[in-house]
C-alpha positions in Angstrom: 0.0 0.0 0.0 2.9 2.4 0.8 4.5 1.9 -2.6 1.2 2.1 -4.4 0.5 5.5 -2.7 4.0 6.7 -3.4 3.7 5.7 -7.2 0.2 7.5 -7.4 1.5 10.6 -5.7 4.5 10.7 -8.0 2.2 10.4 -11.1 0.1 13.2 -10.1 3.1 15.7 -9.7 3.2 18.0 -12.7 6.3 20.3 -13.4 7.4 22.6 -12.0 6.3 20.7 -8.8 8.7 17.9 -8.1 8.3 17.2 -4.6 5.6 16.3 -1.8 4.8 17.4 1.7 4.0 14.5 4.0 1.9 15.2 7.1 2.1 12.6 10.2 -0.8 13.4 12.6 0.2 11.8 15.9 -3.0 12.7 17.7 -3.7 10.0 20.3 -0.3 8.4 19.5 1.0 5.7 22.0 3.9 3.2 21.9 1.2 0.6 20.9 0.9 2.5 17.5 4.5 2.6 16.9 5.6 0.3 14.1 9.4 0.8 13.7 9.5 -1.9 11.0 7.2 0.1 8.7 8.9 3.4 9.5 12.1 1.9 8.5 10.5 0.5 5.3 9.2 4.1 4.5 12.5 5.7 5.1 14.2 3.2 2.8 11.6 3.7 0.1 12.0 7.5 0.3 15.7 7.7 0.4 16.7 5.0 -2.1 13.7 4.8 -4.5 12.4 8.4 -4.4 15.3 10.4 -3.7 14.6 14.3 -3.5 10.8 13.7 -3.8 10.2 14.6 -0.2 10.0 18.4 0.0 8.8 18.5 3.7 7.7 16.3 6.3 5.4 17.7 9.0 4.8 15.8 12.2 1.8 17.3 14.0 0.7 16.9 17.7 3.7 14.7 18.7 3.3 13.8 22.3 6.4 13.7 24.7 6.4 9.9 24.4 7.4 10.1 20.8 10.7 11.7 21.8 12.2 8.2 22.4 10.8 6.8 19.1 12.2 10.0 17.3 15.6 9.4 18.8 15.6 5.9 17.2 14.1 7.1 13.8 16.5 10.1 13.4 19.5 7.6 13.4 18.1 6.0 10.3 17.6 9.2 8.3 20.1 10.9 5.9 21.2 14.2 7.2 19.6 15.7 4.2 16.3 14.1 5.0 16.6 15.2 8.6 16.6 18.8 7.6 13.2 18.4 5.7 11.3 17.3 8.9 9.5 19.9 11.1 7.5 19.4 14.2 4.3 21.2 14.5 2.5 21.5 17.8 -1.0 22.2 16.3 -2.5 22.1 12.9 -3.4 25.7 13.2 0.3 26.6 13.1 0.5 25.4 9.4 -1.7 28.6 8.4 1.3 30.7 9.5 
């Protein structure tokens, strides 16, 4: 499903738009929801098969418990990709 979604998104892009914004809403997140295996797969797909297609990743409503998850995930990311990730406290901040 992840690869299908990536392919559909890629085919919808029209020049001059060459990148996407991905939004992860972590409202009601708990450690039961954390799927490290899928996150690692998604990172691998983005970095190795769709390089430079990620314009920005927004992580919204991340609870404090996500800090430990982020510590692990950040180590898997290329430094260039790390720079494209922003944490947003509330969706209302996106209008600014």
